[in-house]
C-alpha positions, 0 to 999 in steps of 0.5 A: 626063656622064662620071666625072671625076677630082678634083684638090685645091688650096689657097685662097690658092695662087699663081694661076700654079701652077694649070692654065691653064684653072682660072686662066681660070675663077678670073679670069673669076669674080673668085675671086682676091685684090685683087692678082690673084696668089692664089686667093681661093676655097674650094669646087668648080670642076667642068669637063666633064673634071675636078673641082678642089677648093680646100680652106681654107689649112692643110688636108690635100689628102685626099678624105676632108675634102672632104664636110665642107667643103661641109657647113660651107658649106651650114650657113653659108649657111643660118645667115647667110641666116636672120640676114640677115648675108650681105651685111654680112659679105662672105661671098662665097657663090657658086653654091650652088644646083646642088650643093645640088640635087644633094646633095638628090637623092643624099641621098634615094637613099642613104636611100630608094633608087630611086623606086617608084610605089605604085598602089592598085586597087579590088577586090571582097571583097579587100583593105582594106574601104572602107565608104563605097564599100560602103554606097553600092554594096551593100544589106545583109541585115538581121539581129538584130544589125544590117546584114550586107554579103555583098559589100564594096568593098575596095582593094589596093596594090602598088609598081611599081619599073620605071616610066619615072619610076623609070628616069629617076630611076635614070639621073640618080642614076647620072650624079650619083653618078659625078661628085659621090658622092666630093665630097659623101659621100666615096664613090660609092654607086649600085648597078646595079638592073636597070632598063632605060634610059629610052626617050629621053634627050632632056631635054624628054622627061625633064621631061615624064615627071617633071611627069606623075608629079609630078601623081600623087604624094601622099607628101611625100617623093616630091613633094619628090624630084621637085621637086628632080629637076625643078629639076635637069632645068630648070637643069643637066641639059642643061649637061654641058659647062658649068662649075659653080663653087660655094663661098665666095670669102672663107673668112675669113667662114666661119672667123670664123663657125665659131669663134663657133659652136664656142667657149663663153662668148661675149658680145656687147659690140659694142652697148655700145661707144662709136660714131663721131659727127660734128658738122656746121657747124651743130652737128648731131650725126650718129652712125655706129653701123655704123662702130663697133668690131665684135669677132669674138668676146669670151669672158667668164669671170664667176668670174675677171672675165675677158674674152678678145678673139678676132680670128679671123685667116685668115692663114698666120702662118708668117712675118712677111710673113704675120702680122697687120700694124699695122692688125690689132694696132691694132684689138686694142689698141683693143678691149681699151681699149673693154672696159676702159672698160666694165669697169675692174676686169676682166682683159682678154686679147687673142688671134689665132686662126689656121688651122694644126696647128703654132704658130710665133708664141706672142704679139705685143707692142709693143717698145722699138726699142733693147732689145726690152722691152715697151711697157707702153702696149700689151697683148700679143696671144697667138697660137693655132693651130687645125686647120681640119678640127677646127673644121669638124667641130665646126661641122657636128656642132654641138659645142663646142671644149672645149680652146680654150674652156678655154684662152681663160679659163685 
């Protein structure tokens, strides 16, 4: 596994603009749009020669932002798994295991360094006394103050840093850091430690040594580390010439999730909305709650009796062709109607939130065809743009986006 270079592209980029080998991988993995003309993927495609990173749309092509993207994907994976949402929201998480294992191995190295074996030896009259062994082995001299042991059994320990397991650990960390250090941590961190290389580089030899060492471990940290190393050896170490694809196919799911987690004042009204109901020929009533209205986010300000309905749109929104269409507008109009039906006296506002640093559209409304005056039967929908990096950082850090939260209720 040789060090390779990193090339950065954008999710939703034109397929035709990419290298031919990357096009083939994306098509093979199904990471393209419905029409097959654009990328539908944020994450990593790691080939033997090069790493191809796909950043979310409207995100700078800078290496320093890459680790936070993968941190956000890992966090999202944990959260949707715990809530059992992944299959429902079409998240499209793919191939996360290899990068997760590699992240664990490299994180441990950054925190603890190369593995050292702690050996303990039985001693006589040296080290920490082991009174159980001493009582069983030696006879005491009786004195007026009680039994006295002239000799005692003790124990001493020392760390061995140049074991075969340590050498294998160092070899693996070095190779992984060369290839994934920048992607996962912004920089490489492995430093030469003077260890000799392993006696053999055969994968089966690596596995046998790690398995044998694992049987002797008692430290939770060491046990966990060697289990991750063993997973890596069994599944990925021998596949240096294969391609690893890991990330998220539908970033819009993560975009919605991050905004829900970073905007304060959210309330869940979906369970209160009326639901589609069907009546069969015999008069039987069949409700369809799963087909009911599901808003991305509703923010409530009790002091103002205000409800702001937010639709997290992962659209470019730089021109009319990439702005929300009639279906998107229609849903927002009906969401407002649904909230009004629950709280007739409340003020209701509608918002689109797009990824981006510079706004283009301020709001959308339904207009009279002749004079462009607003149709009062439809409420306007304000447009907000938020830097995706700002949202990713807040999400991974567990922070609230205070400015956006305030803007939605002022």
